[in-house]
C-alpha positions, 0 to 999 in steps of 0.5 A: 803379443807376438801378433802385434809385433808382426803386425807393426812390422808389416805396417812399417814395411807397407809404409816404406813401400808406399814412400818408395813408390811415391818417390819413384812416381815423382822421379818418373814424372820429373824425367818426363817433364824434363823431356818435354821441356827439352823437346819444346826448346828444341822445337822453338830453335827449329830442330826437326821432329826426327832429331827431337825424337832421337834426342829425347827418346820419344816416338815421333808420334808422341813428339808430334802430339806434344808439339801440336798441343803446345801450338794450340795452347800458344795460339789460344793463350792458355798457360803453356807451362800446364802442358808440362805438368 
């Protein structure tokens, strides 16, 4: 009987941990999505890569890669929104 109580508590704790991890992953993904949206808006408005890099807190290499992928998708007609997700 005692083992069942402990087992239930462990399973409950494991479930809570998994929910918390899922929430945190979603939060991080949302923050990255917001950075990319900001980056693309700034790029479209003519900001330089260094300025964008400083504002969105990404390296210049990441900014360049994102912009290059954005330009490729724009030229090929692929949905640009899929870049964000």
